[in-house]
C-alpha positions as CSV (number, residue, x, y, z in Angstrom):
1,M,0.0,0.0,0.0
2,N,1.3,3.4,-1.0
3,Q,0.9,6.4,1.4
4,M,1.8,10.0,1.1
5,I,2.0,11.4,4.7
6,A,2.3,15.2,5.3
7,V,3.7,16.5,8.5
8,P,3.8,20.2,9.5
9,S,7.4,20.9,10.2
10,T,9.8,23.6,11.3
11,H,12.9,24.6,9.2
12,P,14.7,22.9,7.6
13,G,12.1,20.1,7.4
14,G,12.9,16.4,6.9
15,L,12.7,13.4,9.2
16,D,14.8,15.0,12.0
17,A,12.9,18.3,12.1
18,P,10.6,19.1,15.0
19,L,6.9,18.9,14.3
20,G,5.1,22.2,13.6
21,E,2.6,22.8,16.5
22,H,-0.4,23.9,14.3
23,F,-0.7,22.8,10.8
24,G,-1.9,26.1,9.4
25,H,1.0,28.1,10.9
26,C,3.9,25.8,10.1
27,D,6.8,27.0,8.0
28,L,6.7,24.0,5.7
29,Y,5.5,20.4,5.3
30,T,7.6,17.3,5.2
31,L,6.0,14.8,2.7
32,V,6.9,11.2,3.4
33,K,6.1,8.6,0.8
34,A,5.7,5.2,2.4
35,Q,5.4,1.8,0.6
36,D,4.4,-1.3,2.4
37,G,5.0,0.3,5.8
38,K,8.5,1.6,5.0
39,I,9.7,5.1,4.2
40,A,10.5,5.3,0.5
41,D,11.0,9.0,-0.1
42,V,11.1,12.3,1.7
43,Q,10.6,15.8,0.3
44,V,9.9,19.2,1.8
45,I,7.4,21.8,0.4
46,P,6.6,25.3,1.7
47,N,3.3,26.1,3.3
48,V,0.9,28.4,1.4
49,P,-0.1,31.8,2.7
50,H,-3.5,31.9,4.5
51,E,-4.6,34.9,2.4
52,Q,-4.9,32.7,-0.6
53,G,-8.1,30.8,0.4
54,G,-8.1,31.1,4.2
55,C,-8.1,27.9,6.3
56,L,-8.7,25.6,3.4
57,A,-5.8,26.8,1.2
58,P,-3.3,24.3,2.9
59,V,-5.9,21.5,2.5
60,Q,-6.1,22.1,-1.3
61,H,-2.3,22.5,-1.5
62,L,-1.7,19.1,0.1
63,A,-4.5,17.3,-1.8
64,E,-2.9,18.5,-5.0
65,K,0.4,16.8,-3.9
66,G,-1.3,13.5,-3.5
67,V,-1.3,13.4,0.3
68,T,-3.3,10.6,1.8
69,Q,-2.7,11.3,5.5
70,L,-1.7,14.2,7.7
71,I,-0.1,14.1,11.1
72,A,-0.9,17.2,13.2
73,G,-0.5,18.5,16.7
74,G,-3.5,20.9,16.4
75,M,-5.9,22.4,13.9
76,G,-9.3,24.1,13.8
77,L,-12.5,22.4,12.9
78,R,-12.9,23.9,9.4
79,P,-9.6,22.5,8.0
80,L,-10.2,19.2,9.7
81,M,-13.6,19.0,7.9
82,G,-11.8,20.0,4.7
83,F,-9.3,17.2,5.0
84,N,-12.1,14.8,5.7
85,Q,-14.0,15.9,2.6
86,A,-10.8,15.6,0.5
87,G,-10.3,12.0,1.7
88,I,-7.2,12.8,3.7
89,G,-6.9,11.0,7.0
90,V,-5.8,13.2,9.9
91,F,-3.9,11.7,12.8
92,H,-2.8,13.2,16.2
93,G,1.0,13.2,16.5
94,G,1.3,15.5,19.6
95,G,3.6,13.1,21.5
96,A,6.3,12.8,18.8
97,L,9.4,15.0,19.0
98,T,10.4,14.7,15.3
99,V,8.8,14.2,12.0
100,G,10.5,10.8,11.7
101,Q,9.1,9.7,15.1
102,A,5.6,10.7,14.1
103,V,5.8,8.9,10.8
104,E,7.2,5.7,12.3
105,A,4.4,5.8,15.0
106,M,1.8,6.2,12.3
107,L,3.2,3.4,10.1
108,E,3.1,1.1,13.2
109,G,-0.6,2.1,13.8
110,K,0.1,3.9,17.1
111,L,-1.3,7.4,16.3
112,P,-5.0,8.1,17.1
113,E,-7.2,9.6,14.4
114,F,-7.8,13.3,14.9
115,K,-11.5,13.8,15.8
116,Q,-13.7,16.9,15.9
117,E,-13.4,17.0,19.7
118,N,-9.6,17.4,19.3
119,S,-9.9,20.5,17.2
120,C,-9.2,24.0,18.3
121,G,-12.0,26.6,18.4
122,G,-13.0,28.5,15.3
123,C,-10.6,28.8,12.5
124,S,-7.5,29.4,14.6
125,H,-4.9,26.8,13.7
């Protein structure tokens, strides 16, 4: 099974980068392609400005990159619903210190799915 996992990251991105606290305010995303439960490729892409489409701009941006899952520490309800509508699974990775730790935990099935009750109020991400 092929997966494309997006993780909000701080500079410079990559598997050793710390997780970005809130997906909408992160500097960039680390995209991890996984095949059969193993990391196959890693790339880093910049976040998009909120002014271009508000809360849903990053959702569209990641959907266009073929993302199938997102690991986040926090996000508002509107983007969470946007990811759900786009068919992108959202998982809570708050306990991981690095992108690599979060991705490994997800590949091992250890991350909980991000639910509406985990979201922050309003559109603040």
